[in-house]
NUSE-846714 format. One record per residue (C-alpha): residue in one letter; x, y, z. Coordinates in steps of 0.5 Angstrom, whole numbers, padded with zeros to 4 digits, always signed. Layout:
! residues N
AXYZ ...
***
This chain:
! residues 830
X-0143-0015-0073 X-0141-0012-0067 X-0147-0010-0063 X-0152-0014-0066 X-0157-0020-0064 X-0153-0024-0068 X-0146-0025-0066 X-0142-0024-0059 X-0140-0017-0057 X-0134-0019-0053 X-0130-0025-0052 X-0133-0030-0048 X-0131-0031-0040 X-0131-0039-0041 X-0130-0041-0048 X-0132-0049-0050 X-0128-0052-0056 X-0129-0059-0059 X-0125-0062-0065 X-0127-0067-0069 X-0123-0073-0072 X-0121-0070-0078 X-0118-0064-0075 X-0114-0069-0070 X-0111-0073-0076 X-0104-0073-0074 X-0099-0069-0069 X-0099-0063-0074 X-0106-0063-0074 X-0106-0063-0066 X-0101-0057-0066 X-0105-0053-0071 X-0112-0054-0066 X-0108-0052-0060 X-0106-0046-0064 X-0113-0044-0065 X-0115-0044-0058 X-0111-0037-0056 X-0118-0033-0057 X-0117-0029-0051 X-0122-0033-0046 X-0120-0033-0039 X-0122-0040-0039 X-0122-0045-0044 X-0125-0052-0044 X-0123-0057-0050 X-0127-0063-0052 X-0124-0068-0057 X-0126-0073-0061 X-0121-0079-0063 X-0116-0079-0068 X-0119-0079-0075 X-0121-0087-0077 X-0119-0089-0070 X-0126-0090-0068 X-0127-0095-0074 X-0121-0098-0072 X-0123-0100-0065 X-0130-0102-0067 X-0126-0107-0072 X-0122-0110-0067 X-0128-0111-0062 X-0131-0115-0068 X-0125-0119-0070 X-0124-0121-0062 X-0131-0123-0062 X-0130-0127-0068 X-0124-0131-0066 X-0120-0127-0071 X-0113-0125-0071 X-0113-0118-0068 X-0106-0117-0065 X-0103-0114-0072 X-0108-0108-0072 X-0108-0107-0065 X-0100-0106-0065 X-0101-0102-0071 X-0106-0097-0067 X-0102-0097-0061 X-0096-0095-0065 X-0099-0090-0069 X-0101-0086-0062 X-0095-0087-0059 X-0091-0084-0065 X-0096-0078-0064 X-0095-0078-0057 X-0087-0078-0058 X-0088-0072-0063 X-0092-0068-0059 X-0088-0070-0052 X-0081-0072-0054 X-0078-0071-0047 X-0084-0075-0044 X-0086-0069-0039 X-0093-0069-0040 X-0094-0077-0039 X-0097-0078-0045 X-0093-0084-0048 X-0094-0088-0041 X-0101-0086-0041 X-0103-0089-0048 X-0098-0095-0047 X-0102-0097-0041 X-0109-0096-0044 X-0107-0100-0050 X-0105-0106-0045 X-0112-0105-0042 X-0115-0105-0049 X-0111-0112-0050 X-0113-0115-0044 X-0120-0113-0046 X-0120-0116-0053 X-0117-0122-0050 X-0123-0123-0045 X-0128-0121-0050 X-0128-0128-0053 X-0132-0131-0047 X-0135-0124-0044 X-0142-0124-0044 X-0143-0117-0042 X-0145-0114-0049 X-0145-0107-0046 X-0137-0108-0044 X-0136-0109-0051 X-0140-0103-0054 X-0136-0098-0049 X-0129-0100-0052 X-0130-0096-0058 X-0130-0090-0053 X-0122-0091-0052 X-0120-0087-0058 X-0123-0080-0055 X-0119-0082-0048 X-0113-0083-0052 X-0114-0077-0056 X-0115-0073-0049 X-0108-0075-0047 X-0105-0072-0054 X-0108-0066-0054 X-0106-0065-0047 X-0099-0066-0049 X-0100-0061-0055 X-0102-0055-0050 X-0097-0056-0046 X-0100-0060-0040 X-0100-0058-0033 X-0094-0054-0033 X-0098-0049-0038 X-0105-0049-0034 X-0108-0055-0037 X-0112-0060-0033 X-0115-0067-0036 X-0122-0069-0035 X-0124-0076-0037 X-0131-0075-0038 X-0133-0082-0035 X-0131-0079-0028 X-0137-0074-0028 X-0142-0075-0034 X-0147-0080-0032 X-0152-0082-0037 X-0158-0086-0038 X-0162-0089-0045 X-0168-0086-0047 X-0173-0087-0053 X-0171-0080-0055 X-0163-0082-0055 X-0158-0082-0049 X-0160-0077-0044 X-0156-0074-0038 X-0157-0074-0031 X-0156-0067-0030 X-0156-0066-0023 X-0151-0072-0021 X-0147-0070-0027 X-0146-0062-0025 X-0145-0065-0017 X-0139-0069-0019 X-0136-0064-0024 X-0137-0059-0018 X-0133-0064-0014 X-0128-0065-0019 X-0127-0057-0020 X-0125-0056-0013 X-0118-0059-0015 X-0118-0055-0022 X-0122-0049-0021 X-0117-0044-0025 X-0115-0049-0030 X-0116-0050-0037 X-0119-0057-0039 X-0118-0062-0044 X-0124-0067-0044 X-0126-0073-0047 X-0131-0073-0052 X-0136-0079-0053 X-0135-0083-0047 X-0139-0083-0040 X-0142-0088-0035 X-0149-0090-0034 X-0153-0090-0027 X-0149-0097-0025 X-0142-0094-0026 X-0141-0098-0032 X-0137-0095-0038 X-0142-0093-0044 X-0142-0088-0050 X-0146-0083-0053 X-0147-0086-0060 X-0143-0085-0066 X-0142-0077-0067 X-0143-0077-0060 X-0137-0072-0059 X-0141-0066-0061 X-0146-0068-0056 X-0141-0068-0051 X-0138-0062-0053 X-0145-0059-0052 X-0146-0062-0045 X-0140-0060-0042 X-0141-0053-0045 X-0147-0053-0041 X-0144-0056-0035 X-0138-0051-0035 X-0143-0045-0036 X-0139-0043-0042 X-0141-0037-0046 X-0140-0040-0052 X-0138-0046-0056 X-0134-0047-0062 X-0134-0054-0066 X-0128-0054-0070 X-0129-0059-0076 X-0127-0059-0084 X-0132-0055-0087 X-0133-0048-0087 X-0140-0048-0083 X-0147-0051-0084 X-0148-0051-0092 X-0155-0049-0095 X-0154-0057-0098 X-0150-0062-0099 X-0144-0060-0103 X-0143-0066-0106 X-0150-0066-0109 X-0150-0058-0110 X-0143-0055-0112 X-0146-0048-0111 X-0148-0050-0104 X-0147-0043-0099 X-0144-0043-0092 X-0150-0040-0088 X-0147-0034-0083 X-0152-0035-0078 X-0158-0040-0076 X-0163-0040-0070 X-0163-0046-0066 X-0170-0048-0069 X-0167-0048-0076 X-0161-0052-0074 X-0165-0057-0070 X-0169-0058-0077 X-0163-0059-0081 X-0159-0064-0076 X-0165-0068-0076 X-0166-0069-0083 X-0159-0071-0084 X-0154-0065-0084 X-0147-0068-0083 X-0144-0062-0079 X-0149-0063-0073 X-0151-0069-0069 X-0158-0069-0068 X-0158-0068-0060 X-0152-0063-0060 X-0157-0057-0060 X-0161-0059-0054 X-0156-0057-0048 X-0153-0051-0051 X-0160-0048-0053 X-0162-0050-0046 X-0158-0044-0043 X-0158-0040-0049 X-0150-0041-0051 X-0148-0039-0058 X-0145-0045-0062 X-0141-0043-0068 X-0138-0048-0073 X-0131-0047-0076 X-0126-0050-0080 X-0119-0052-0078 X-0117-0052-0085 X-0119-0045-0086 X-0119-0041-0079 X-0120-0034-0083 X-0127-0036-0085 X-0132-0034-0080 X-0136-0040-0080 X-0144-0041-0078 X-0146-0038-0072 X-0152-0042-0068 X-0156-0038-0063 X-0163-0036-0061 X-0165-0032-0067 X-0161-0032-0074 X-0160-0026-0078 X-0165-0025-0083 X-0164-0027-0090 X-0166-0025-0097 X-0169-0033-0098 X-0174-0035-0093 X-0171-0042-0094 X-0164-0043-0090 X-0162-0050-0092 X-0164-0056-0095 X-0163-0063-0093 X-0164-0071-0096 X-0166-0077-0092 X-0164-0083-0096 X-0166-0090-0095 X-0173-0089-0094 X-0180-0092-0096 X-0187-0090-0096 X-0192-0094-0092 X-0200-0093-0093 X-0206-0095-0090 X-0212-0095-0095 X-0219-0096-0092 X-0226-0093-0094 X-0229-0095-0087 X-0224-0090-0084 X-0227-0084-0085 X-0229-0080-0079 X-0227-0086-0075 X-0223-0084-0068 X-0217-0087-0066 X-0215-0090-0073 X-0208-0086-0073 X-0207-0088-0066 X-0208-0095-0067 X-0203-0095-0073 X-0198-0091-0070 X-0199-0095-0064 X-0197-0101-0068 X-0191-0098-0071 X-0189-0096-0064 X-0190-0104-0061 X-0186-0106-0067 X-0180-0101-0066 X-0181-0098-0073 X-0179-0090-0073 X-0183-0086-0077 X-0180-0080-0081 X-0186-0077-0084 X-0193-0077-0083 X-0198-0075-0088 X-0206-0075-0088 X-0211-0072-0093 X-0217-0069-0090 X-0222-0074-0093 X-0219-0079-0088 X-0219-0084-0094 X-0212-0086-0092 X-0206-0085-0088 X-0199-0085-0090 X-0192-0085-0086 X-0185-0085-0088 X-0180-0090-0085 X-0173-0093-0086 X-0173-0098-0091 X-0170-0103-0087 X-0176-0103-0082 X-0182-0102-0088 X-0183-0110-0088 X-0184-0110-0081 X-0188-0104-0081 X-0193-0107-0086 X-0194-0113-0082 X-0195-0109-0076 X-0200-0105-0079 X-0204-0111-0082 X-0204-0115-0076 X-0207-0108-0072 X-0212-0108-0077 X-0214-0115-0079 X-0221-0114-0076 X-0222-0108-0080 X-0219-0111-0087 X-0224-0117-0086 X-0230-0113-0085 X-0228-0109-0091 X-0227-0102-0087 X-0219-0102-0089 X-0217-0105-0096 X-0210-0105-0096 X-0203-0103-0093 X-0198-0101-0099 X-0190-0101-0099 X-0187-0096-0104 X-0179-0097-0103 X-0174-0093-0106 X-0176-0086-0103 X-0172-0080-0100 X-0175-0074-0096 X-0173-0067-0098 X-0174-0062-0093 X-0173-0055-0094 X-0172-0051-0087 X-0172-0044-0085 X-0174-0039-0080 X-0176-0034-0086 X-0182-0039-0088 X-0186-0037-0082 X-0192-0033-0084 X-0189-0032-0091 X-0194-0033-0096 X-0192-0037-0102 X-0186-0041-0100 X-0189-0048-0101 X-0191-0046-0108 X-0184-0044-0109 X-0182-0050-0107 X-0187-0054-0111 X-0186-0050-0117 X-0179-0051-0117 X-0180-0059-0117 X-0185-0059-0122 X-0181-0055-0127 X-0175-0061-0126 X-0181-0066-0127 X-0180-0069-0120 X-0187-0072-0117 X-0188-0072-0110 X-0191-0078-0106 X-0193-0074-0100 X-0192-0067-0097 X-0192-0065-0089 X-0191-0059-0086 X-0191-0057-0078 X-0195-0051-0076 X-0189-0048-0074 X-0188-0047-0081 X-0180-0048-0081 X-0180-0054-0085 X-0183-0057-0091 X-0182-0064-0092 X-0184-0068-0099 X-0183-0075-0100 X-0180-0077-0107 X-0177-0083-0111 X-0170-0084-0109 X-0168-0084-0117 X-0170-0076-0117 X-0166-0074-0110 X-0160-0070-0113 X-0164-0067-0119 X-0170-0065-0113 X-0165-0062-0109 X-0161-0058-0114 X-0168-0056-0117 X-0170-0054-0110 X-0164-0050-0108 X-0165-0046-0115 X-0172-0045-0113 X-0170-0041-0107 X-0164-0037-0110 X-0159-0041-0106 X-0156-0043-0113 X-0156-0041-0120 X-0161-0045-0124 X-0157-0050-0128 X-0159-0053-0135 X-0155-0059-0138 X-0154-0057-0145 X-0153-0061-0151 X-0152-0058-0158 X-0153-0061-0165 X-0150-0058-0171 X-0144-0054-0169 X-0144-0050-0176 X-0144-0043-0177 X-0150-0042-0173 X-0148-0047-0168 X-0141-0044-0167 X-0144-0037-0167 X-0148-0039-0161 X-0142-0042-0157 X-0139-0035-0158 X-0145-0032-0155 X-0145-0037-0150 X-0138-0036-0148 X-0139-0028-0148 X-0145-0029-0143 X-0142-0034-0139 X-0137-0029-0136 X-0142-0023-0136 X-0146-0028-0131 X-0140-0029-0127 X-0139-0022-0126 X-0146-0020-0124 X-0148-0026-0120 X-0153-0023-0116 X-0157-0021-0122 X-0156-0027-0127 X-0158-0033-0123 X-0157-0038-0129 X-0152-0044-0130 X-0151-0046-0137 X-0147-0053-0138 X-0145-0055-0145 X-0145-0063-0144 X-0146-0066-0151 X-0144-0064-0158 X-0146-0067-0164 X-0145-0066-0172 X-0149-0071-0177 X-0144-0077-0176 X-0141-0076-0169 X-0142-0074-0162 X-0138-0072-0156 X-0141-0074-0149 X-0137-0070-0144 X-0137-0072-0136 X-0137-0065-0134 X-0138-0058-0137 X-0135-0056-0144 X-0132-0049-0145 X-0136-0046-0150 X-0131-0042-0154 X-0127-0049-0156 X-0133-0054-0155 X-0133-0055-0163 X-0126-0058-0163 X-0129-0064-0158 X-0131-0067-0164 X-0124-0068-0167 X-0121-0070-0160 X-0121-0076-0156 X-0128-0079-0153 X-0132-0078-0160 X-0137-0084-0162 X-0142-0085-0167 X-0148-0081-0167 X-0154-0084-0163 X-0159-0079-0161 X-0162-0083-0156 X-0156-0084-0152 X-0154-0076-0153 X-0161-0074-0150 X-0160-0079-0144 X-0154-0076-0143 X-0156-0069-0143 X-0162-0071-0139 X-0157-0072-0133 X-0160-0074-0126 X-0156-0069-0122 X-0158-0063-0126 X-0165-0061-0125 X-0166-0058-0132 X-0164-0061-0139 X-0164-0057-0146 X-0162-0059-0153 X-0161-0054-0158 X-0162-0057-0165 X-0158-0052-0171 X-0157-0058-0175 X-0163-0057-0180 X-0164-0065-0180 X-0171-0067-0181 X-0169-0074-0178 X-0167-0070-0171 X-0174-0066-0171 X-0177-0073-0171 X-0174-0074-0164 X-0177-0068-0161 X-0184-0071-0159 X-0181-0076-0155 X-0175-0071-0152 X-0180-0066-0150 X-0185-0071-0147 X-0179-0074-0143 X-0178-0066-0140 X-0172-0064-0145 X-0173-0057-0147 X-0172-0056-0155 X-0169-0049-0158 X-0168-0049-0165 X-0167-0045-0171 X-0169-0051-0176 X-0176-0050-0179 X-0177-0058-0180 X-0181-0059-0174 X-0185-0052-0174 X-0187-0053-0182 X-0186-0061-0182 X-0192-0066-0182 X-0198-0063-0178 X-0198-0070-0174 X-0191-0069-0171 X-0193-0062-0170 X-0199-0063-0166 X-0195-0069-0162 X-0190-0064-0160 X-0195-0059-0158 X-0198-0065-0154 X-0192-0067-0151 X-0191-0059-0148 X-0197-0060-0144 X-0193-0064-0139 X-0186-0064-0141 X-0181-0059-0144 X-0182-0053-0148 X-0181-0052-0155 X-0178-0045-0157 X-0177-0043-0165 X-0176-0036-0165 X-0170-0036-0170 X-0174-0040-0175 X-0178-0034-0178 X-0174-0028-0178 X-0167-0030-0175 X-0167-0026-0169 X-0173-0022-0170 X-0178-0022-0165 X-0183-0025-0170 X-0187-0031-0166 X-0186-0027-0160 X-0190-0021-0163 X-0195-0026-0166 X-0196-0029-0159 X-0197-0023-0155 X-0202-0021-0160 X-0206-0027-0160 X-0205-0028-0152 X-0208-0021-0151 X-0214-0023-0154 X-0213-0020-0161 X-0215-0023-0168 X-0210-0024-0173 X-0214-0023-0180 X-0207-0023-0185 X-0200-0024-0185 X-0196-0021-0191 X-0188-0020-0191 X-0181-0021-0194 X-0179-0028-0191 X-0172-0029-0194 X-0166-0024-0194 X-0164-0027-0200 X-0170-0025-0204 X-0171-0019-0201 X-0164-0017-0203 X-0165-0019-0210 X-0171-0015-0211 X-0169-0009-0207 X-0163-0009-0212 X-0167-0011-0219 X-0168-0005-0223 X-0169-0008-0230 X-0162-0005-0232 X-0158-0011-0229 X-0160-0018-0231 X-0163-0022-0225 X-0158-0028-0226 X-0153-0023-0225 X-0156-0021-0219 X-0156-0028-0217 X-0149-0029-0218 X-0147-0023-0214 X-0151-0025-0208 X-0148-0032-0209 X-0141-0029-0209 X-0143-0025-0203 X-0145-0031-0199 X-0153-0029-0199 X-0155-0035-0202 X-0155-0042-0200 X-0149-0046-0204 X-0154-0048-0209 X-0159-0042-0210 X-0165-0046-0212 X-0166-0047-0205 X-0167-0040-0204 X-0171-0039-0211 X-0175-0044-0210 X-0179-0041-0205 X-0180-0047-0201 X-0176-0044-0195 X-0181-0038-0195 X-0187-0043-0195 X-0184-0046-0189 X-0184-0040-0185 X-0191-0038-0187 X-0193-0045-0185 X-0190-0044-0178 X-0193-0037-0177 X-0200-0040-0179 X-0200-0046-0174 X-0198-0041-0169 X-0204-0037-0170 X-0208-0043-0170 X-0209-0045-0177 X-0208-0053-0179 X-0204-0051-0185 X-0199-0056-0188 X-0194-0054-0194 X-0197-0058-0199 X-0203-0053-0198 X-0199-0047-0200 X-0199-0044-0207 X-0191-0043-0208 X-0188-0039-0214 X-0181-0042-0216 X-0177-0037-0219 X-0173-0043-0222 X-0176-0045-0229 X-0178-0053-0229 X-0172-0054-0234 X-0167-0052-0229 X-0170-0056-0223 X-0167-0062-0223 X-0160-0061-0227 X-0154-0061-0223 X-0151-0054-0220 X-0146-0053-0225 X-0151-0054-0231 X-0156-0049-0227 X-0150-0044-0226 X-0149-0044-0234 X-0156-0043-0236 X-0158-0038-0230 X-0159-0033-0236 X-0166-0037-0237 X-0169-0034-0231 X-0168-0027-0234 X-0173-0026-0239 X-0179-0028-0235 X-0178-0023-0229 X-0176-0018-0234 X-0183-0018-0237 X-0186-0018-0231 X-0182-0012-0228 X-0183-0008-0235 X-0191-0009-0234 X-0190-0007-0226 X-0186-0001-0228 X-0191+0001-0233 X-0197+0001-0228 X-0192+0005-0223 X-0191-0001-0219 X-0185-0005-0217 X-0184-0013-0215 X-0183-0016-0209 X-0183-0024-0207 X-0188-0024-0201 X-0191-0029-0197 X-0199-0028-0195 X-0204-0031-0191 X-0211-0028-0191 X-0217-0028-0187 X-0220-0035-0190 X-0213-0038-0189 X-0211-0038-0196 X-0203-0038-0197 X-0199-0036-0202 X-0192-0035-0204 X-0189-0031-0210 X-0188-0025-0214 X-0193-0019-0213 X-0193-0012-0214 X-0195-0009-0207 X-0199-0002-0208 X-0195+0004-0207 X-0194+0006-0199 X-0193-0002-0198 X-0188-0003-0192 X-0185-0008-0197 X-0182-0003-0201 X-0178+0001-0196 X-0174-0005-0193 X-0166-0005-0193 X-0163-0009-0197 X-0163-0016-0194 X-0168-0014-0189 X-0174-0019-0187 X-0181-0015-0186 X-0187-0018-0183 X-0193-0014-0183 X-0199-0017-0178 X-0206-0014-0179 X-0211-0016-0174 X-0217-0013-0171 X-0213-0008-0167 X-0208-0007-0172 X-0213-0007-0178 X-0212+0000-0182 X-0205+0001-0180 X-0201-0006-0179 X-0196-0008-0174 X-0189-0009-0178 X-0183-0012-0175 X-0177-0011-0179 X-0170-0012-0179 X-0164-0017-0181 X-0167-0024-0182 X-0161-0028-0184 X-0154-0029-0182 X-0151-0033-0177 X-0150-0028-0171 X-0157-0025-0171 X-0160-0033-0172 X-0156-0035-0166 X-0158-0029-0162 X-0165-0031-0163 X-0163-0038-0161 X-0160-0035-0155 X-0166-0031-0153 X-0170-0037-0153 X-0165-0041-0149 X-0165-0035-0144 X-0173-0035-0144 X-0173-0042-0142 X-0169-0041-0136 X-0173-0035-0134 X-0179-0039-0134 X-0175-0044-0130 X-0174-0039-0125 X-0168-0036-0127 X-0166-0028-0128 X-0162-0028-0134 
***
């Protein structure tokens, strides 16, 4: 962005670079790194890490030497690796890399031989810094050495540091003076500098700690008065979250120093926590870039960051923690309690990651490293021994297996509702918060959570701030006609979401599929268009509904949802426990909504603190029947009567029945057209219509059960238990009774319809009636469902919902609509 406050407007006069070990894995990577330095800056300073894996190898060598083990083969292999790289980069030995590295390894060998009897631990601790020294010779050679205008600076010649409680500190005055002396001989040179290493005030070799080369780079950018610092690594920049846990993590184009400091402290792997102080001190912009993708602009870290749509820039997790809590009724209003607690922890060498205290002062809790928790507890118990003896303090508890999730962003400052957005996202993913902390600066909200919930919490929070799509793990039971139609609709919608990701922040992942006997549990999301074929392939196992649900509710995905298209009462029996476990249920099956009242009430109770239960497609397929009724009631209206045609099959039969064609012939025709169930008695019995009426009644708050409905079956008693074949042979026995009723209705100027009715007193019936002239049921299309609501507001002219109420596509659409409604309640735009 030229001319903005967020990016340099010109090439820097002095540009500092730092290359990490992954960018210096072999001779080829050194050459690539050298090529990246042609950036137009008049002077360049390059700080290098050790070759990839070398620091670990040196640490292992020191440990082997101290333990009296044979370290020579490993030393020899490491030496040869460096010499081979030097020969590749400096084949004619023009730059002296081979000889210098050989000499360094001779010194290393002598040091390792002396280690068995050495008593100076600091001496051994400095040896792992040799990797950066060796790497500086290699980079110097790759850049063409002195002939190309490059000088090599061993940081130990100028950098003086001292230990401190906050980490290694720099003696800036002495280091700057020594560098000034060094530069008298190299004023016009570009410079290769060893990272990680330094000397203390007594002149002893030391290091800046693991990952200290980043810190070295920032220090030397400061000392050299650089205009910019670029840290080259193996990622495109600072990401909004750990991409191993959140695949949808995005690269942040800009960050402020404050944002970067917060994320660095809370475990962002791209930056060392101390790196930012030296560059922030002088206002040096720092950019993170990828040597393997140098075209990417990376992340620019400077005084201010570019405004972003989301108030939160990034999220980070700190693992392996525990909560320490001091509880005491006598602590309320007592000054110095916190001072005594944290003083005890300081004396015990316990580092505190997070602090939380309620305004009641009844308890103080803090989050500490797990390996320090027991020591911390003992220190607090000792410090409050007198208070506990007097009953003023009751106990000190330790809660293990804790993680801290931190949300960071300058946009949080002064923005109302950020905490609510975070907590709401976590609550919807069923994450319990053990402690909460936010500084007055408002750039960081930290929450302590159970370690087992860490990944799910991170993804849920990432989605809550629109940093990634809201992800649902989906299991489908019953890939029949409706199930397959739903899969086709999901497949089509998925590509639509991908084309317009700005407005459709939902990620639907089908991870399990099952029929009545088998199931396939996929480790990764299955493609919607051919998912049903998984039940005929490898990895199929016998259906076990508990295992199916456990797989769908994956810990690494925030939300879980089961779509039940099975029509099985045995599956519906699991709904209460699934919903209680936080799994959302969507179904076109009427078993749960119209089954035993106790189970229905258990489902509703589970919804209070668990998942959602959506079943729009159980009444009217894709028609918004339940949605309409719910809207009426939620806005304060009062239902007085429900009446309607709730079967597409029976609607077709009675819309066609004119007394001229036998009713049995119409049944045969409907069966041939696929309008009826395989056994038409399932439609003609009226039971299915009765189930739908139960669902509507319960939605309206009526405690109605199926056995309380007066149901008229169109199947004569003599035909109800015979075989399907015999039923079709005797189908003509339906004709005479219906013909008689039709003639009577016609004589009165009326027609016949099969209606469901629920009146003001709660009486419910299903059967053949003669609606009065003008009734909406007389004007429906052939297979239309029609539901008429009379309410206090719609008393004289009822509200009517009408349209196709059967068929796989419209039923699947109703299911899909419920699924997206759940996604929207979780925060997605769909």
